[in-house]
C-alpha positions in Angstrom: -3.9 -4.6 -13.4 -1.6 -7.1 -11.9 -0.8 -9.8 -14.5 -3.1 -8.2 -17.1 -0.2 -8.2 -19.5 1.2 -11.6 -20.2 0.4 -12.8 -23.7 -1.1 -9.4 -24.5 1.7 -7.3 -23.2 -0.6 -4.4 -22.4 0.0 -1.7 -19.9 -1.0 -2.4 -16.3 -1.4 -0.8 -12.9 0.9 -2.7 -10.6 2.8 -1.9 -7.5 6.3 -2.9 -6.5 9.7 -2.5 -4.8 13.4 -2.8 -4.6 13.3 -6.6 -4.9 15.4 -9.5 -3.7 16.1 -11.3 -0.5 14.1 -12.2 2.6 12.2 -9.2 3.9 10.0 -9.1 7.0 6.5 -7.7 6.4 5.4 -4.8 8.4 3.0 -5.6 11.3 -0.4 -6.5 10.0 0.3 -4.9 6.6 -0.9 -8.1 5.0 -4.2 -9.7 6.3 -3.2 -12.7 8.4 -5.0 -15.1 6.0 -2.5 -14.3 3.3 0.6 -13.4 5.2 2.2 -16.9 5.0 1.5 -17.1 1.2 3.0 -13.7 0.6 6.1 -14.3 2.8 6.7 -17.7 1.1 6.1 -16.8 -2.5 7.5 -13.3 -2.2 10.9 -15.0 -2.1 10.5 -17.0 -5.3 13.2 -15.2 -7.3 15.7 -12.4 -6.6 13.6 -9.7 -8.5 10.8 -9.8 -5.9 10.3 -9.9 -2.2 7.3 -10.3 0.2 6.8 -6.6 0.6 6.8 -6.1 -3.2 4.3 -8.9 -3.7 2.1 -7.5 -0.9 2.2 -4.0 -2.5 1.1 -5.5 -5.8 -1.9 -7.3 -4.3 -2.9 -4.2 -2.4 -2.6 -2.0 -5.5 -4.7 -4.4 -7.5 -7.4 -5.5 -5.2 -6.9 -4.2 -1.7 -6.5 -8.0 -0.8 -10.0 -8.7 -1.9 -10.2 -12.2 -3.4 -13.5 -11.5 -5.1 -12.4 -8.3 -6.8 -13.5 -8.0 -10.5 -12.6 -5.1 -12.7 -14.4 -3.6 -15.8 -11.6 -5.1 -17.9 -12.6 -8.6 -16.7 -9.6 -8.9 -14.3 -10.4 -11.3 -11.6 -9.4 -12.1 -8.0 -6.9 -10.9 -5.5 -4.2 -10.6 -8.1 -6.5 -9.3 -10.9 -5.6 -11.7 -13.7 -7.5 -11.5 -17.0 -8.7 -14.8 -18.3 -6.1 -15.1 -21.1 -3.2 -14.4 -18.8 -4.5 -16.8 -16.2 -4.8 -19.5 -18.8 -1.1 -19.0 -19.7 0.4 -18.2 -16.3 -1.9 -19.4 -13.6 -0.4 -22.2 -11.4 -1.8 -24.7 -8.9 -0.2 -23.0 -5.9 -1.7 -25.2 -3.2 -1.4 -28.5 -5.1 -5.0 -29.4 -4.9 -5.3 -30.3 -8.6 -6.9 -27.2 -9.9 -6.0 -23.6 -10.9 -8.6 -21.3 -9.4 -8.2 -17.5 -10.1 -10.6 -16.8 -7.2 -8.5 -18.8 -4.7 -5.7 -16.8 -3.2 -3.8 -20.0 -2.6 -3.5 -20.2 -6.3 -3.6 -16.6 -7.3 -0.9 -15.3 -5.0 1.7 -17.9 -6.1 0.7 -17.3 -9.7 1.4 -13.6 -9.2 4.8 -14.3 -7.9 5.5 -16.8 -10.6 4.5 -14.4 -13.3 6.7 -11.6 -11.8 9.6 -14.0 -12.0 8.8 -14.9 -15.6 8.8 -11.3 -16.5 12.2 -10.9 -14.7 13.6 -13.8 -16.7 12.6 -12.2 -20.0 14.8 -9.2 -19.3 17.5 -10.9 -17.1 20.3 -9.8 -19.5 19.2 -6.2 -19.5 21.6 -4.0 -17.3 20.3 -2.2 -14.3 18.0 -3.0 -11.4 16.3 -6.4 -12.0 13.1 -5.4 -10.1 12.7 -2.1 -11.9 13.2 -3.8 -15.2 10.6 -6.4 -14.2 8.1 -3.7 -13.3 8.8 -1.8 -16.5 8.3 -5.0 -18.4 4.9 -5.3 -16.7 3.9 -1.8 -17.7 5.5 -1.3 -21.1 6.3 -4.9 -22.3 9.6 -6.8 -22.1 10.3 -5.8 -25.7 10.5 -2.1 -24.7 12.9 -2.9 -21.8 15.1 -4.9 -24.1 15.0 -2.2 -26.8 16.0 0.6 -24.4 18.3 -1.7 -22.2 16.5 -0.7 -19.1 13.4 1.2 -18.0 12.1 2.8 -21.2 11.8 6.6 -21.5 8.0 6.6 -21.2 6.7 9.0 -18.5 3.9 6.5 -17.6 6.4 3.7 -17.2 8.9 5.7 -15.2 6.2 7.0 -12.9 4.8 3.5 -12.5 8.2 2.1 -11.5 8.6 4.9 -8.9 5.1 4.4 -7.6 5.6 0.8 -7.0 9.1 1.0 -5.5 7.7 3.6 -3.1 4.6 1.7 -2.1 6.7 -1.4 -1.4 8.3 0.5 1.6 4.9 0.7 3.4 4.7 -3.1 3.4 8.2 -3.8 4.6 9.2 -3.7 8.3 11.8 -0.9 8.7 15.3 -2.1 9.2 16.5 1.2 10.7 15.0 4.4 12.1 12.5 6.0 9.8 13.4 9.5 8.6 11.2 12.3 10.1 8.5 14.0 7.9 9.3 17.5 6.9 5.6 18.4 6.8 4.7 17.0 10.2 4.8 20.3 12.1 2.3 21.9 9.7 -0.1 19.0 9.9 -0.1 19.2 13.7 -0.6 23.0 13.6 -3.7 22.5 11.4 -5.1 19.8 13.8 -4.5 22.0 16.8 -6.6 24.7 15.3 -9.5 22.3 15.1 -9.5 21.3 18.8 -13.0 21.5 20.2 -14.7 21.1 16.9 -17.6 18.6 17.1 -17.3 15.3 15.3 -19.2 14.5 12.2 -19.3 11.0 10.6 -18.0 11.5 7.0 -17.0 15.1 7.8 -14.3 16.7 5.6 -14.4 20.1 7.3 -16.3 21.8 4.5 -18.5 24.9 5.1 -21.7 22.9 4.4 -20.6 20.5 7.2 -20.0 23.3 9.6 -16.2 22.7 9.5 -16.6 19.3 11.2 -14.6 16.2 10.7 -14.5 12.5 11.3 -11.1 10.9 12.2 -9.7 10.3 8.7 -11.3 13.5 7.4 -9.2 15.4 10.0 -5.9 13.6 9.2 -6.5 14.0 5.4 -7.2 17.8 5.8 -4.2 18.2 8.1 -1.8 16.8 5.6 -3.5 18.4 2.7 -2.8 21.7 4.4 0.9 21.0 3.9 0.6 19.7 0.3 0.2 16.0 0.9 -3.0 14.4 -0.4 -4.0 11.3 1.5 -6.7 8.8 0.7 -10.0 9.4 2.5 -10.2 6.3 4.7 -7.9 5.3 7.6 -6.9 1.8 6.4 -5.5 3.3 3.2 -3.8 6.1 5.0 -1.8 3.5 6.8 0.1 2.8 3.6 1.3 6.4 3.1 4.8 5.7 4.4 7.0 3.5 6.5 6.0 2.3 10.0 8.0 3.5 13.0 7.9 1.4 16.2 6.1 2.7 19.2 9.3 3.9 20.9 10.3 5.7 17.7 7.2 7.8 17.3 7.6 11.5 16.4 5.0 14.3 16.4 3.1 14.2 13.1 3.1 10.5 12.7 -0.4 9.0 12.0 -1.4 6.5 14.7 -4.0 3.8 14.0 -6.4 1.6 15.9 -8.2 -1.6 15.1 -10.1 -4.5 16.6 -8.0 -6.9 14.5 -4.3 -6.3 15.1 -3.4 -8.8 12.4 -5.0 -6.9 9.5 -4.4 -3.2 8.4 -7.5 -3.5 6.2 -9.5 -3.6 9.5 -8.2 -0.3 10.8 -11.1 1.8 12.1 -9.6 4.9 13.7 -6.6 7.3 13.1 -5.1 10.3 14.9 -2.1 12.6 14.7 0.6 11.9 17.2 1.7 15.0 19.2 4.2 13.5 21.6 4.1 12.3 25.2 1.8 9.4 24.4 -1.0 11.6 23.1 -2.7 12.3 19.7 -5.2 14.8 18.3 -8.2 12.9 17.0 -11.8 13.2 16.1 -13.0 10.2 18.2 -16.7 9.6 17.7 -20.2 11.0 17.4 -21.0 13.2 20.4 -17.4 14.1 21.1 -15.1 16.9 19.9 -11.7 16.9 18.4 -9.4 16.5 21.4 -6.2 15.0 22.8 -6.4 11.3 23.5 -3.9 8.7 24.8 -2.6 6.3 22.2 -1.6 3.4 24.5 -4.8 1.5 24.4 -5.4 -2.3 23.7 -6.5 -1.5 20.1 -3.4 0.5 19.1 -2.4 -1.0 15.8 0.7 1.0 14.7 1.9 4.2 13.1 2.8 5.6 9.7 5.4 8.4 9.0 3.7 10.1 6.1 5.8 11.1 3.1 4.8 13.0 -0.1 6.0 10.1 -2.3 4.3 7.6 -0.1 0.9 9.3 -0.4 1.3 9.8 -4.2 2.0 6.1 -4.6 -1.3 5.0 -3.1 -4.1 3.9 -5.5 -7.1 6.1 -5.7 -9.4 3.1 -5.1 -8.7 -0.4 -3.8 
């Protein structure tokens, strides 16, 4: 859990990135209510950046300020009480430190990341990776091994976090094409004409029917990429190409709130020419639909690493 370590130095479940410098957040990747906080505090020290901080909050709570875990971790940044007592700060200057208030918890998350980075500042290597490894394995392990320690869990954790960070950062160049895109499209094409079913995963007991995210999940699973079940989590399975950079196989998303990826309600597979294959709604069939509608939110170029980095629940 984000910031579960601290005085206890126990392993956590964070998310992260390449660190450092001012980075622009991807469109709507952070709910509008928290975007300013993440952008500001994500530049607190060179080891973090706004996309990294956003990835941490998503990994820990799905941006839910009322989240509570079985381990007593609390709030949008999932502090346990002992760590909050030591590392929580009054981020909004209102005279209190409230773990349930994102205006305190988000600054505290950034501050704690920077504290971890300071503990291992003299260790060679990438400062962000060392900070993440300190979160997962403890600063003492990073100092002992003079870098990311040779623990499979810790190395996988660092890779997961640095991958997930990419889905929260606005791309600075064209996004590489997906190798599995053609196979995903081929799968979806075979399902054209299949009736829609809410909650449908295409199983035999469901008559091979799908809903929108069930179809995209099955299409990419057919080429070896396991996506989350719901559309708003599928959005974080890779980087986000601009509308004029779309390639066949990209997932395209739709929402009634264009400032918040957590509000995404529909997804399809782009096939080119301004069209997608999607399972639109009850009473319809899987079909081709145009993507250029007022509720078009954005797109994701799915990658295997990106999908693996996603939390199983948020």
